[in-house]
ZAPASE-737264 format. One record per residue: residue in one letter; x, y, z of N, C-alpha, C, O in turn; residue number from 0. Coordinates in steps of 0.1 Angstrom, whole numbers, plus 5000, padded with zeros to 4 digits. Layout:
# ZAPASE-737264
 r  nxx  nyy  nzz caxx cayy cazz  cxx  cyy  czz  oxx  oyy  ozz   k
 a    X    Y    Z    X    Y    Z    X    Y    Z    X    Y    Z NUM
...
END
This chain:
# ZAPASE-737264
 r  nxx  nyy  nzz caxx cayy cazz  cxx  cyy  czz  oxx  oyy  ozz   k
 m 2223 9647 2906 2237 9643 2913 2239 9657 2912 2235 9664 2902   0
 a 2249 9662 2927 2249 9674 2935 2257 9684 2918 2259 9679 2907   1
 e 2260 9697 2923 2266 9703 2917 2291 9699 2921 2299 9696 2929   2
 l 2289 9703 2906 2304 9701 2909 2312 9713 2913 2314 9723 2906   3
 t 2321 9709 2932 2326 9721 2932 2341 9715 2938 2347 9705 2936   4
 y 2342 9730 2947 2362 9722 2951 2361 9716 2957 2373 9711 2959   5
 d 2355 9711 2964 2353 9706 2975 2354 9691 2976 2361 9684 2982   6
 l 2341 9686 2965 2345 9670 2958 2355 9673 2944 2358 9665 2936   7
 m 2356 9677 2944 2372 9678 2936 2382 9671 2943 2387 9660 2938   8
 f 2384 9676 2956 2393 9676 2965 2392 9672 2978 2398 9677 2988   9
 p 2384 9659 2980 2381 9653 2994 2386 9653 3008 2390 9664 3009  10
 t 2387 9648 3016 2396 9654 3024 2398 9637 3031 2394 9629 3022  11
 l 2401 9630 3042 2400 9627 3053 2393 9627 3066 2389 9619 3074  12
 y 2394 9644 3063 2390 9645 3083 2377 9653 3075 2378 9659 3064  13
 l 2366 9653 3083 2353 9663 3091 2361 9678 3090 2372 9683 3093  14
 s 2352 9681 3084 2354 9700 3082 2336 9703 3077 2329 9698 3069  15
 g 2337 9712 3087 2326 9721 3086 2315 9725 3071 2303 9728 3070  16
 i 2329 9721 3058 2320 9722 3047 2313 9706 3042 2310 9703 3030  17
 d 2311 9697 3055 2311 9685 3054 2295 9681 3057 2289 9670 3055  18
 l 2290 9695 3060 2283 9696 3071 2270 9706 3071 2269 9718 3073  19
 p 2254 9690 3066 2248 9708 3061 2243 9721 3072 2239 9720 3083  20
 e 2245 9731 3065 2237 9744 3075 2227 9744 3082 2217 9737 3081  21
 g 2229 9750 3089 2216 9748 3100 2209 9734 3103 2198 9732 3108  22
 k 2218 9724 3098 2215 9709 3105 2223 9703 3112 2234 9699 3108  23
 d 2218 9699 3126 2226 9691 3134 2226 9679 3127 2216 9676 3120  24
 v 2237 9671 3128 2241 9654 3128 2247 9651 3137 2258 9655 3139  25
 t 2240 9642 3145 2243 9633 3153 2244 9614 3150 2236 9606 3145  26
 v 2258 9615 3156 2266 9602 3153 2272 9595 3167 2274 9601 3178  27
 t 2274 9581 3163 2280 9573 3174 2293 9574 3169 2297 9575 3158  28
 i 2305 9574 3190 2316 9576 3183 2321 9559 3186 2319 9551 3195  29
 a 2329 9556 3172 2335 9545 3175 2348 9542 3177 2354 9531 3176  30
 s 2353 9550 3180 2369 9553 3188 2376 9564 3184 2378 9570 3174  31
 v 2381 9563 3199 2391 9575 3202 2411 9571 3203 2420 9567 3210  32
 q 2409 9578 3184 2427 9574 3185 2439 9581 3182 2439 9587 3171  33
 g 2452 9582 3189 2462 9591 3182 2463 9589 3164 2460 9578 3157  34
 e 2468 9603 3159 2475 9598 3144 2483 9608 3146 2480 9615 3155  35
 d 2495 9609 3136 2502 9615 3131 2498 9617 3118 2499 9608 3109  36
 l 2491 9636 3117 2486 9638 3103 2499 9652 3096 2507 9659 3103  37
 p 2498 9650 3084 2502 9657 3077 2502 9676 3077 2492 9683 3076  38
 l 2516 9681 3079 2507 9690 3083 2510 9699 3066 2519 9697 3058  39
 a 2499 9709 3064 2504 9715 3050 2511 9722 3046 2513 9734 3049  40
 g 2517 9716 3040 2526 9722 3025 2542 9718 3026 2551 9722 3019  41
 t 2542 9708 3039 2551 9707 3042 2550 9688 3045 2539 9682 3045  42
 s 2564 9683 3046 2568 9670 3053 2568 9665 3066 2575 9656 3070  43
 k 2560 9671 3073 2555 9671 3088 2549 9665 3093 2539 9661 3087  44
 t 2551 9662 3100 2539 9655 3109 2530 9666 3118 2528 9677 3114  45
 m 2524 9661 3130 2516 9667 3145 2508 9658 3143 2501 9656 3134  46
 a 2509 9645 3161 2502 9644 3161 2495 9647 3162 2494 9658 3157  47
 k 2482 9642 3169 2464 9648 3171 2457 9635 3174 2460 9625 3168  48
 y 2448 9635 3181 2440 9624 3187 2421 9629 3170 2416 9639 3166  49
 t 2418 9613 3168 2409 9618 3163 2397 9606 3162 2399 9594 3161  50
 i 2387 9612 3162 2372 9603 3166 2371 9595 3152 2371 9601 3141  51
 s 2370 9583 3153 2357 9576 3144 2341 9575 3147 2336 9579 3158  52
 f 2337 9571 3139 2326 9566 3138 2312 9559 3134 2306 9563 3124  53
 s 2309 9554 3139 2302 9541 3139 2297 9545 3121 2301 9540 3111  54
 d 2291 9553 3122 2274 9558 3115 2282 9572 3108 2278 9583 3110  55
 a 2294 9571 3101 2300 9585 3093 2315 9571 3087 2321 9561 3090  56
 k 2316 9583 3074 2332 9578 3071 2339 9580 3074 2346 9571 3077  57
 k 2343 9598 3077 2353 9612 3079 2357 9609 3097 2350 9611 3106  58
 k 2366 9606 3096 2370 9612 3114 2367 9622 3114 2365 9627 3103  59
 l 2365 9629 3127 2373 9644 3135 2380 9640 3138 2384 9629 3139  60
 v 2387 9654 3140 2401 9654 3142 2398 9661 3153 2393 9672 3150  61
 l 2400 9658 3169 2397 9664 3184 2407 9678 3180 2418 9681 3174  62
 n 2397 9685 3187 2402 9700 3192 2398 9698 3205 2391 9689 3210  63
 k 2406 9710 3213 2406 9710 3226 2383 9717 3229 2376 9714 3239  64
 t 2380 9725 3218 2365 9731 3224 2360 9718 3217 2351 9723 3209  65
 n 2359 9705 3216 2355 9699 3212 2360 9688 3220 2352 9678 3217  66
 a 2365 9685 3225 2368 9676 3234 2363 9681 3248 2355 9674 3254  67
 k 2367 9695 3253 2354 9696 3263 2343 9698 3265 2338 9700 3276  68
 a 2337 9698 3252 2318 9697 3255 2323 9681 3253 2316 9676 3261  69
 i 2331 9670 3247 2326 9660 3252 2326 9653 3261 2321 9642 3262  70
 v 2333 9660 3274 2339 9653 3280 2330 9661 3294 2330 9656 3306  71
 a 2321 9679 3287 2310 9677 3302 2298 9672 3302 2288 9676 3308  72
 h 2300 9660 3290 2288 9650 3291 2294 9637 3298 2291 9632 3309  73
 y 2305 9632 3288 2303 9619 3293 2319 9613 3304 2323 9603 3308  74
 g 2324 9627 3305 2339 9620 3320 2354 9621 3308 2355 9620 3296  75
 k 2363 9622 3318 2377 9628 3310 2378 9610 3305 2387 9612 3296  76
 r 2377 9601 3304 2381 9587 3300 2378 9586 3286 2367 9581 3282  77
 a 2385 9590 3278 2381 9589 3266 2374 9576 3257 2368 9574 3246  78
 a 2379 9566 3272 2373 9554 3267 2358 9547 3269 2355 9536 3265  79
 d 2349 9560 3278 2340 9563 3285 2333 9567 3276 2321 9563 3275  80
 w 2339 9576 3263 2334 9576 3245 2320 9569 3240 2309 9572 3238  81
 v 2333 9553 3238 2328 9546 3231 2311 9544 3231 2303 9543 3241  82
 g 2310 9543 3216 2297 9538 3221 2281 9545 3222 2270 9541 3220  83
 k 2289 9564 3226 2282 9572 3224 2275 9584 3216 2283 9591 3209  84
 p 2261 9588 3216 2260 9597 3205 2265 9611 3211 2263 9616 3222  85
 i 2271 9615 3198 2270 9631 3196 2266 9637 3187 2265 9632 3175  86
 t 2262 9649 3190 2257 9659 3180 2266 9668 3173 2271 9677 3180  87
 l 2271 9666 3156 2280 9678 3150 2268 9686 3147 2255 9685 3146  88
 y 2279 9697 3144 2270 9708 3137 2279 9719 3131 2291 9719 3133  89
 r 2272 9729 3121 2283 9736 3120 2285 9748 3119 2277 9754 3111  90
 t 2290 9753 3123 2295 9768 3125 2302 9773 3117 2304 9769 3105  91
 t 2309 9786 3128 2319 9790 3117 2335 9797 3130 2332 9799 3142  92
 c 2343 9798 3128 2351 9798 3135 2366 9811 3127 2365 9817 3116  93
 k 2379 9812 3138 2384 9818 3130 2397 9813 3130 2403 9808 3140  94
 l 2403 9814 3119 2414 9805 3113 2425 9815 3107 2423 9821 3096  95
 k 2435 9816 3113 2445 9822 3104 2442 9841 3099 2448 9848 3091  96
 g 2433 9842 3106 2426 9856 3104 2414 9857 3096 2408 9868 3094  97
 k 2411 9847 3091 2391 9838 3079 2390 9839 3094 2397 9838 3104  98
 v 2373 9844 3088 2361 9831 3092 2357 9816 3078 2354 9814 3066  99
 v 2359 9812 3086 2355 9795 3083 2352 9789 3085 2357 9786 3095 100
 p 2341 9777 3082 2327 9771 3089 2337 9764 3094 2348 9763 3088 101
 c 2333 9757 3106 2345 9746 3109 2331 9737 3122 2320 9743 3125 102
 v 2334 9724 3126 2330 9713 3131 2324 9719 3147 2334 9719 3154 103
 r 2317 9721 3151 2318 9721 3169 2308 9701 3171 2305 9694 3161 104
 v 2304 9700 3184 2299 9688 3193 2289 9697 3200 2291 9709 3202 105
 r 2280 9689 3205 2271 9691 3216 2263 9681 3217 2260 9673 3207 106
 e 2256 9678 3232 2253 9666 3235 2242 9664 3228 2235 9673 3226 107
 p 2238 9652 3223 2227 9650 3213 2213 9652 3217 2209 9648 3228 108
 q 2205 9657 3210 2190 9662 3217 2185 9652 3214 2190 9649 3203 109
 f 2177 9644 3218 2166 9629 3214 2151 9637 3220 2148 9640 3232 110
 r 2142 9640 3209 2130 9640 3212 2122 9626 3218 2126 9614 3215 111
 e 2115 9628 3223 2107 9615 3230 2096 9612 3228 2086 9617 3233 112
 e 2096 9602 3218 2084 9601 3207 2070 9605 3216 2070 9609 3228 113
 q 2058 9604 3206 2044 9613 3209 2037 9597 3204 2045 9590 3197 114
 e 2029 9592 3207 2020 9584 3211 2006 9597 3204 1994 9595 3205 115
END
């Protein structure tokens, strides 16, 4: 059984850096890209954002410009062209409100050829 932590007590609907294992890439397949109104923490307001859902993962990824640019570099500007394509997610850190926090980044998947 996993150790009980704050993150297990209060799970989120969206993927964050703490959801990914340190030092390990996770390759997933894009199922859809859609706009959503996401709640702003501590307020009753929402903000329109785009999210990506995956055919092989439960949580969605809230799309930011950094990750969108990484996907565009490999699959083009049309979000419809991303569906069915693999991307690799990895955990790193970034600055948020003056603090260094875990975050999710995207890169092109690296597939190893099967060796006989």
